[in-house]
VEXMIZA-304583 format. One record per atom (N, C-alpha, C): residue in one letter; x, y, z negated. Coordinates in steps of 0.001 Angstrom, whole numbers, plus 524288, in hexadecimal, padded with zeros to 5 digits. Layout:
BEGIN
AXYZ/...
This chain:
BEGIN
MA45837A66123DEC/MA404F7A84823D10/MA3F9E7AD832401A/SA3C787ADDA243A2/SA3B887B2B924652/SA36887B5652444D/KA36BC7BA69243F4/KA32BA7BD7F24242/KA2F267BF1E24702/IA29FA7BE8C245E5/IA26127C07A249E4/IA21F57C3C624705/FA1EB07C665249E4/FA1A547C91A247A9/FA15847C59C2485B/CA12057C582244BD/CA0CE27C3152453B/CA08E67C761244D4/IA04A07C66524741/I9FFEC7C9E5246AA/I9FAF47C65324702/S9F7217C79724429/S9F2977C4A024458/S9EF927C59C24948/Y9EC3E7C19924ACB/Y9E99D7C26624FE0/Y9E5947C74824F9E/S9E34F7C7EB24B1D/S9DFB97CC4F24A89/S9E2E97D18B24A8D/D9E7777D1F924846/D9EAAC7D6E8248A2/D9ECDD7D77524E1A/Y9EDAE7D3452510A/Y9EF637D3C3256A8/Y9EACC7D691259BA/G9E60D7D474258C7/G9E1717D68125B70/G9E0DC7DC7525A0E/Y9E15F7DDA925515/Y9E0CA7E31B25356/Y9E4FA7E692255DF/L9E9D37E482255F9/L9EE017E72C2584B/L9ED177E86725E0E/L9EAFE7E49626110/L9E9D57E57426692/L9E5C57E9B026744/T9E1E87E9CE26407/T9DDCF7EDC626501/T9DF577F35F262C0/Q9E2AE7F38D25F2A/Q9E3E37F8B725CEB/Q9E9177FAF325E99/T9EB9E7F88A26230/T9F0FC7FA68263C6/T9F0837FBDD269D0/E9F30A8003C26AF5/E9F33D801DE27060/E9F8668003E2725B/F9F83C7FCAE2768A/F9FCEB7FAA7278B1/F9FE637FD2F27DFC/LA03587FD8127EEA/LA05827FEBF28404/LA05777F9C7286DC/IA031B7F95828B9A/IA02277F49428E7C/IA05087F4CB29372/KA07DD7F0CB29469/KA0AB17F03A29979/KA09D37EAC029BA4/TA09577E9E22A087/TA08DD7E47D2A312/TA0D287E4282A6C9/VA10057DFD52A64F/VA14707DEBE2AA0A/VA138D7D9A02AC8B/QA15D27D95D2B168/QA15717D45A2B468/QA1A6B7D1382B3A0/LA19C07CC4E2B1E2/LA1E347C9262B0AC/LA1F7D7C5682B51F/TA1BAD7C3472B804/TA1C6B7C0292BC6F/TA17D67C1A92C009/DA17597BE752C49A/DA13267BFE82C861/DA0DF87BFF62C5B8/IA0CF67BC642C1C8/IA07827BC642BF80/IA078B7BD252B9F3/LA0C207BD4C2B6F7/LA0C7D7BE172B15C/LA0D2B7C3B52B01D/FA0A2E7C5D22AC5D/FA0A3C7CB292AAD1/FA0A877CB6A2A510/EA0C127CFC02A2F0/EA0C767D05F29D15/EA0A817D59A29BCC/NA06EB7D5D9297E3/NA05B97DAB729559/NA09207DB5C290C2/IA0B187E06D29039/IA0E4B7E1C228B94/IA0BAD7E65E28942/LA0A397E58C28409/LA07377E97628111/LA0AE67EAEF27C9C/IA0C127F01B27C2A/IA0F757F1F42783F/IA0D007F67E27544/SA0DA07F65E26FF0/SA0BE17FA7726CB8/SA0F757FA7B267E8/GA12C97FEBD26799/GA16B37FEC726352/GA19FD7FA4D26350/EA1A357F75825EFB/EA1D8F7F2A025E75/EA1B0F7EDB326054/IA16317EE122624F/IA13507E95D26459/IA13EE7E88D26A35/EA15757E3F326BD4/EA15907E2C32713E/EA12B77DD5B2720A/IA0F187DD852757D/IA0C147D8DB276B3/IA0C607D7D727CC0/RA0D727D2FE27E36/RA0DC37D18A283A6/RA09B97CD38284E0/RA07437CDEC28910/RA03477C9B228AD6/RA04947C8AD29082/RA052B7C3C7291E3/RA063D7C1ED2973D/RA01397BFBF2999A/FA00F87C0E629E84/F9FC3A7BEB92A19B/F9FD7D7BDEF2A6F6/V9FA767BAD72A9BD/V9FB5A7BA152AF66/V9F6F57BC822B275/N9F81D7BE402B694/N9F3FB7C0D12BA23/N9F3707BD132BF15/V9EF597BA492BF0B/V9EE3C7B6612C361/V9E8707B7E12C4D5/P9E7757B70B2CA16/P9E1D77B7DC2CB7F/P9DE0D7B4502C8DB/R9D9A17B6412C78C/R9D5B57B33E2C4A8/R9D2487B0722C898/L9D0FB7ABB42C77D/L9CDE57A8BD2CAFB/L9C8067AA192CA7D/F9C66D7ABCF2C609/F9C0FC7AD262C4C5/F9C0F17B22C2C227/D9BD397B5A52C3B2/D9BCE07BAD82C157/D9BB5B7BA5F2BB9F/D9B86D7B6B32B9ED/D9B6E57B68A2B4A5/D9BAB37B3F32B101/D9BF757B24A2B326/D9C37E7AFEA2AFF4/D9C6747B4132AD36/H9C6007B4C22A7DD/H9C8BA7B8FA2A53A/H9CD147B6A52A1ED/S9CE257B1DF2A255/S9D2357AF5629F07/S9D7C47B0E32A1BD/E9DBCC7B15729E6E/E9E0F97B2A02A056/E9E38E7AD782A21A/P9E6327ADDA2A64D/P9E8F37A8BE2A7F2/P9ECFF7A7992A3F0/L9EDC57A2962A2B8/L9F1A17A0D829F22/L9F6F27A1C02A16F/L9FABD7A24C29DCC/LA00747A2BE29F55/LA02CD79D8129ED4/TA076179D262A176/TA0A66798552A09C/TA0C44797A529B25/DA0D5B792EA2996A/DA0EDB791BA29404/DA13C3794C129258/DA172D7962A29611/DA1BEC798DA294AC/DA1BAC79EFC2948E/TA16AD7A0C82955D/TA15EE7A66F29598/TA125A7A7EC29099/EA14F37ABAC28DA4/EA12387AD8428934/EA0E477B17F28A93/RA09687B0B3288FA/RA05047B458289ED/RA053E7B945286E5/FA06C87B8E1281FB/FA06307BD0C27E3B/FA0B087BD4327A94/SA0D147C1F3279BE/SA113A7C2A9275DE/SA10A37C7F427394/MA12617C88526EC8/MA11CA7CD5E26BAB/MA16987CDF226882/KA18467D2E926823/KA1CB57D460264C4/KA1B457D92B26194/YA1DA47D94825D31/YA1CDD7DE2A25998/YA22717DF792579F/MA242A7E41425882/MA29607E5B22572C/MA2D527E247259C3/GA2C0F7E03C25E60/GA2FC47DCD82614A/GA30017D6E525F7E/IA2CF77D59325BB8/IA2C6C7D05225980/IA279A7CD7F25B0E/KA27CF7C8C425C49/KA23577C55825DFC/KA1EF37C609259B6/VA19F17C62425BAC/VA15877C61C258A1/VA12607C13625990/KA103B7BED62555E/KA0D377B9FD255AF/KA07A37BC0A25382/VA03A97BB922570D/V9FE8E7BCA225535/V9FBBA7B7A12533C/I9FA2A7B78424E5A/I9F8167B2C524BFD/I9F2907B38924A35/D9EF987AF67249BB/D9EA717AF7E247A8/D9EA567B2682427F/S9E6317B5D32424C/S9E5A87B94223DD0/S9E5607B6B423897/Y9E2B87B25223801/Y9E2877AFA223319/Y9E7E87ADAB23183/K9EA4A7AB3123591/K9EFC27A9182346B/K9F3947ACFE2333A/F9F2DD7B1CA2358C/F9F6897B6312348C/F9F5C67B7DC22EEA/T9F1057B80122D02/T9F0227B9BD227D3/T9F2A97B5E8223DD/E9F25F7B0E922557/E9F5227AD13221E2/E9FB337AD6E221EA/I9FD1D7ADF8226C6/IA02DD7ADD222734/IA04F97B305224DF/AA02AE7B75E225B0/AA05047BC4B22423/AA025B7BE5821F2C/KA00837BB5821BB6/K9FDCC7BD2B21740/KA00E87C04021355/NA05EC7BF5F2138B/NA094B7C20220FC0/NA0CCD7C64C2125F/IA0B607C7AF21729/IA0E667CB8221A3C/IA0A9D7CFB921C33/KA0BF27D4AA21B54/KA08AB7D8D421CF8/KA09D27DA30222B6/PA05DA7D9B92263A/PA069D7DB7422B97/PA07DD7E10E22C04/DA0A937E2A523028/DA0B917E858230F6/DA06A07EA7D2332B/PA06BA7EFA9233CD/PA01CE7F29923517/P9FF297F06223A44/LA01F27EDCC23DCE/L9FF657EBC4242A0/L9FD967E649241E9/G9FEBC7E39423D74/G9FD197DE8C23C3A/GA01577DA7223CEA/FA05EE7DBED23E2C/FA0A547D81723F41/FA0D187D67623A2A/VA0EC77D1A023A30/VA11FA7CF9E235CB/VA168D7CCD123821/KA1B527CDBB235F5/KA1FEE7CBEC237A7/KA21377C7032348F/MA21CC7C285236E6/MA229C7BD9523477/MA270C7BA6B236B3/DA28F27B61B23400/DA2BEA7B24323695/DA28817AEF023A35/EA2A067ADF823EBF/EA26887AAC02423D/EA25687A5BB2401D/DA28A07A33123CE6/DA27F079E0823A34/DA238F79E622364C/EA22617A2DF2342E/EA1E5C7A34623063/EA18B37A37F23269/IA18387A375237A6/IA12EE7A3DB23A50/IA11B779E1723BD7/PA0E4479BC42391D/PA0CFE7964723A0E/PA08FF7954C23E45/CA07747998424108/CA0329798B3244D9/CA04DC79B2024A2D/EA01ED7996624DF9/EA030079B232533C/EA00D67A0D42540B/SA02C37A37A257FA/SA004D7A85125984/S9FAD57A76A25C49/V9F7AE7ABAB25C05/V9F2D37AB6B25EE3/V9F4307AA5726466/D9F0867A78C266D3/D9F1207A5E626C93/D9F2DB7AA5026FFA/Q9F6A37A98427324/Q9F84D7AE41276AF/Q9F4477AFF227A5A/E9F1167AC7927C28/E9ECFC7AE1E27F9B/E9E9257B1BB27D1E/N9E79A7B05627815/N9E3EE7B3FB274FF/N9E6937B93527416/L9EB817B930272C2/L9EE567BE5E2713F/L9EE8E7C1942767B/A9EFA37BF2F27AC1/A9EFCC7C1FC27FD1/A9EADE7C41E2818B/E9E64E7C11428073/E9E0E77C2DB281D8/E9DF767C74F27E45/D9E0C47C6FA27959/D9DF5D7CB462759E/D9E2367D01927740/L9E76D7CFA827909/L9EA097D44727AEA/L9E7287D69D27F53/V9E5967D3C428334/V9E2947D5E1287EE/V9DDCB7D8AD2861C/L9DAC67D65C282C8/L9D60E7D8AA280C9/L9D64E7DD2A27D2E/L9DA567DD572798A/L9DA947E0EA27580/L9DEBC7E513275DE/A9E2E27E434278B0/A9E6E17E80B278F8/A9E7D17EAC327E45/S9E4AF7EA2C281E3/S9E5547EC1F28728/S9E4E57F2222878C/N9E24E7F4EE283A6/N9E2057FA7F2841B/N9DF557FBF028968/G9DB967F8E628AD9/G9D8C37F9D528F86/G9DB387F8A9294A6/I9DFCB7F64B29440/I9E2C87F481298BB/I9E1E27EF05299FD/E9E1317ED8D29EBC/E9E03B7E8242A041/E9E5E27E5822A064/L9E6CD7E20029C69/L9EC347E03129C1B/L9ED847DC2A2A0B1/N9E9D37DA4D2A335/N9EA6B7D6C02A7D8/N9EB2C7D9902ACEA/D9EABC7DEF12ACDD/D9EB217E2002B1AE/D9F1077E2522B320/I9F2117E0422B7E3/I9F7BA7E06E2B99A/I9F89B7E4C12BD79/S9F50C7E7FE2BE10/S9F5B97EC512C215/S9FA277F0032C0C6/L9FB707F0E92BBF1/L9FFC87F4492BA4D/LA04437F1A12B7C3/VA053C7ECAE2B946/VA094E7E99E2B776/VA0EE57EBB82B891/QA12337EB552B490/QA17A77EC9D2B53A/QA1ACD7E7782B5CF/RA1E847E7332B94F/RA21DF7E29F2B995/RA25227E2282B535/AA256D7DD9D2B298/AA287D7DCF22ADA1/AA2E787DCBF2AF72/QA31637DEC32AC00/QA37547DEF02ACA5/QA39B97DAB82A97B/GA3C5C7D7452ABA4/GA3F647D3742A8C5/GA3C2F7CF762A576/VA37517CE452A746/VA34507CA932A405/VA34DD7C52B2A677/
């Protein structure tokens, strides 16, 4: 049984809007990039591709291959699962969240899937960017050993 942290989707959104993150963007391959957002013990990673758009009004993000993870989050170095707020309330009803809204549980005790990675990544771009365009690759740093 491995321990992970859970956070409700609403607490995740609150965390994104109320936390100031150090933001770095690294290039993983010719077209694959990763935003790394860090604040204290929180680390969030979002991967995206930079390809030319066919149409100016197309604001959707290109999909990644099935073997590429769009979104990942860690708290105190441990994986975080963002789950539906109602389901979180049911699952963690006997556990008091820490001040940031995280609850540490056995992964087996979480009977539901995480919120969709595409939605979590989009929320990250909209809510946690601190005025920085997360898709801007003009100041990218080349990733080391990724």
